matplotlib code that plots the C-alpha trace (Angstrom):
import matplotlib.pyplot as plt

x = [71.4, 75.2, 75.4, 72.6, 74.4, 77.7, 75.9, 74.2, 77.5, 79.2, 76.4, 76.6, 80.4, 80.1, 77.4, 79.4, 82.7, 81.0, 79.5, 82.9, 84.5, 81.9, 82.4, 86.2, 86.1, 84.0, 86.1, 85.1, 85.2, 88.6, 88.8, 86.7, 85.0, 84.0, 82.9, 80.8, 79.1, 78.5, 77.2, 76.1, 75.3, 71.9, 70.5, 72.9, 73.5, 76.5, 78.2, 76.7, 73.9, 71.3, 67.8, 65.5, 63.5, 64.3, 68.1, 70.4, 73.3, 76.8, 78.2, 76.9, 79.1, 82.8, 84.3, 85.1, 81.3, 80.7, 83.6, 82.0, 78.7, 80.2, 81.7, 78.3, 76.7, 79.5, 78.7, 75.1, 73.4, 71.1, 69.1, 69.4, 70.4, 73.3, 74.3, 74.4, 76.4, 78.9, 79.5, 80.1, 83.1, 86.6, 88.3, 90.5, 87.4, 85.7, 88.8, 88.8, 85.1, 85.5, 88.4, 86.2, 83.3, 85.8, 86.2, 82.5, 81.9, 80.2, 76.5, 75.5, 73.1]
y = [245.2, 244.6, 246.1, 243.7, 240.7, 241.8, 242.3, 238.9, 237.3, 238.9, 237.8, 234.2, 234.2, 235.5, 233.0, 230.0, 231.2, 231.5, 228.0, 226.5, 228.4, 227.1, 223.4, 223.7, 224.8, 221.9, 219.0, 215.3, 213.5, 211.8, 210.4, 207.5, 209.9, 212.3, 209.4, 208.1, 211.5, 211.9, 208.4, 206.6, 208.7, 209.9, 206.3, 204.4, 207.1, 209.2, 206.4, 203.5, 202.9, 202.7, 204.1, 201.1, 199.5, 200.8, 201.1, 198.7, 199.7, 199.3, 198.4, 195.0, 192.9, 192.8, 195.0, 192.0, 191.3, 194.8, 194.4, 191.3, 193.1, 196.1, 193.6, 192.0, 195.4, 196.4, 193.2, 194.5, 192.3, 193.8, 197.0, 199.4, 202.3, 200.3, 199.0, 202.5, 203.9, 201.1, 201.3, 205.1, 204.5, 203.4, 200.4, 202.9, 204.9, 201.7, 200.7, 204.2, 203.9, 200.5, 201.7, 204.4, 202.0, 199.9, 202.7, 202.6, 201.4, 198.0, 197.7, 197.3, 194.4]
z = [-5.4, -5.4, -1.9, -0.7, -2.1, -0.4, 2.9, 2.7, 1.8, 4.8, 7.1, 5.8, 6.3, 9.8, 10.8, 9.4, 10.8, 14.2, 13.9, 13.1, 16.0, 18.4, 17.3, 17.4, 21.0, 22.1, 23.3, 23.3, 26.6, 27.1, 30.6, 31.9, 34.3, 31.5, 29.3, 32.1, 32.7, 28.9, 28.1, 31.3, 34.3, 33.2, 33.3, 35.6, 38.2, 39.2, 41.1, 39.1, 41.6, 38.8, 38.7, 39.5, 38.1, 34.6, 34.7, 36.5, 38.7, 37.5, 40.9, 41.5, 39.2, 38.5, 35.8, 33.7, 33.5, 32.3, 29.8, 28.3, 28.2, 26.3, 23.7, 23.3, 22.7, 20.3, 18.4, 18.0, 20.7, 23.3, 23.8, 20.9, 23.1, 24.6, 21.2, 19.7, 22.7, 22.7, 18.9, 19.3, 21.5, 20.6, 22.3, 24.2, 25.4, 26.6, 28.6, 30.1, 30.9, 32.5, 34.6, 36.0, 36.6, 38.5, 41.0, 42.1, 45.6, 45.6, 46.0, 49.6, 50.4]

ax = plt.figure().add_subplot(projection="3d")
ax.plot(x, y, z, "-o")
ax.set_aspect("equal")
plt.show()
């Protein structure tokens, strides 16, 4: 019985140490491009072109408009998905994200 408990304890220690090792090697997105890929690209497209009709493009308005929209979302106003996403980002991350969005080519008529 003592051997069994020792083995179970070692297995538990091994599993938890590996779980911690896996999470410590994962890095959070830090650049605007990485943040965009992680939080925006799925719905708004790789270059902000959007996925009509459900998801609008992010290349048809000025970056100042998108900055105001992000502040509105951070205040809790708007679609829940956008509110939750905006609240999950720091001000610095939002500035990085907006700087990346500003690099998108404008929408063609």
